[in-house]
Wavefront OBJ file of the C-alpha trace (Angstrom):
o trace
v -59.904 -30.732 11.599
v -63.344 -32.163 12.297
v -66.693 -30.441 11.778
v -67.000 -29.235 15.372
v -63.571 -27.604 15.266
v -64.410 -25.942 11.909
v -67.676 -24.649 13.366
v -65.942 -23.236 16.451
v -63.221 -21.528 14.391
v -65.866 -20.055 12.066
v -67.948 -18.838 15.014
v -64.939 -17.123 16.582
v -63.991 -15.459 13.281
v -67.564 -14.193 12.785
v -67.615 -12.892 16.363
v -64.343 -10.998 15.830
v -65.624 -9.444 12.592
v -68.937 -8.400 14.172
v -67.141 -6.835 17.154
v -64.829 -4.855 14.882
v -67.840 -3.342 13.083
v -69.653 -2.598 16.329
v -67.050 -0.056 17.449
v -67.420 3.554 16.376
v -64.754 4.573 13.872
v -62.094 6.818 15.350
v -62.064 10.333 13.900
v -58.934 12.094 12.685
v -59.248 14.548 15.576
v -59.384 11.688 18.080
v -56.404 10.025 16.424
v -54.428 13.286 16.592
v -55.320 13.701 20.273
v -54.345 10.121 21.054
v -51.030 10.504 19.224
v -50.088 13.925 20.647
v -51.064 13.068 24.213
v -49.597 9.566 24.281
v -46.951 8.941 26.904
v -45.061 6.944 24.294
v -44.274 9.929 22.065
v -41.015 11.666 22.935
v -41.237 15.344 23.853
v -39.167 17.756 21.795
v -37.698 21.250 21.981
v -38.636 21.741 18.322
v -41.499 24.304 18.254
v -43.062 22.496 15.268
v -43.268 19.162 17.139
v -46.848 17.980 17.733
v -46.351 17.955 21.497
v -45.682 21.718 21.344
v -48.550 22.499 18.962
v -51.337 20.433 20.554
v -52.846 21.243 23.960
v -54.059 17.968 25.487
v -56.135 19.635 28.217
v -58.156 21.866 25.837
v -57.996 19.641 22.719
v -56.737 22.596 20.670
v -54.214 22.542 17.839
v -52.179 25.728 17.444
v -51.377 26.497 13.811
v -48.679 29.172 13.628
v -49.202 31.824 10.969
v -45.517 31.324 10.119
v -46.607 28.117 8.422
v -47.986 30.090 5.470
v -46.005 33.318 5.789
v -42.624 31.604 5.752
v -41.248 33.525 8.736
v -39.060 31.810 11.316
v -40.904 30.684 14.447
v -39.345 30.127 17.847
v -42.425 28.582 19.468
v -43.765 31.776 21.089
v -47.546 31.549 20.714
v -48.050 35.050 22.187
v -45.732 36.926 19.787
v -47.234 39.662 17.571
v -48.288 38.243 14.245
v -47.467 41.145 11.945
v -44.088 40.742 10.295
v -42.725 41.231 6.788
v -43.589 38.398 4.434
v -42.722 37.820 0.812
v -43.269 34.189 0.024
v -44.105 32.230 -3.089
v -45.191 28.623 -2.911
v -46.988 26.066 -5.039
v -50.431 24.816 -4.129
v -50.504 21.022 -3.794
v -47.375 20.701 -5.951
v -49.207 22.235 -8.896
v -48.385 25.190 -11.110
v -50.860 27.332 -9.137
v -48.671 29.705 -7.200
v -49.588 31.355 -3.905
v -47.925 34.683 -3.164
v -48.025 36.200 0.322
v -46.764 39.789 0.709
v -47.087 42.344 3.398
v -48.031 43.711 5.674
v -49.694 46.465 3.691
v -52.086 49.206 4.756
v -55.712 48.435 3.851
v -58.846 50.482 4.436
v -61.924 48.509 5.460
v -64.594 49.705 2.973
v -67.566 49.806 5.368
v -65.926 51.402 8.420
v -63.002 53.266 6.848
v -60.707 51.714 9.480
v -57.074 51.417 8.380
v -55.593 47.975 9.036
v -52.355 46.129 8.414
v -52.999 43.005 6.359
v -51.148 40.517 4.196
v -51.811 40.469 0.489
l 1 2 3 4 5 6 7 8 9 10 11 12 13 14 15 16 17 18 19 20 21 22 23 24 25 26 27 28 29 30 31 32 33 34 35 36 37 38 39 40 41 42 43 44 45 46 47 48 49 50 51 52 53 54 55 56 57 58 59 60 61 62 63 64 65 66 67 68 69 70 71 72 73 74 75 76 77 78 79 80 81 82 83 84 85 86 87 88 89 90 91 92 93 94 95 96 97 98 99 100 101 102 103 104 105 106 107 108 109 110 111 112 113 114 115 116 117 118 119
């Protein structure tokens, strides 16, 4: 390879590197949107599938409360959220345990309103 060819190859490589830095980095939210709304991803009947959780037109991700309560979920996003829960799970695979129980009756201290909540 002569000097001119080396120069041209180097110039192209520098140009490619500069162009890759010039682009804005893609955010995790943009990457999720691109993945969920891609025509290449197969649709699924599974309610937990990303295509059923992410709304491409509003850019919203639905996170079912059943994720932390442990209840079964059939994909109904309009279903009432109060249901019995008694779940124990580890936090980040550590010995710190999270316990979710309920619903229980709770009185809001400032208003005195009685509410159903999880403990």
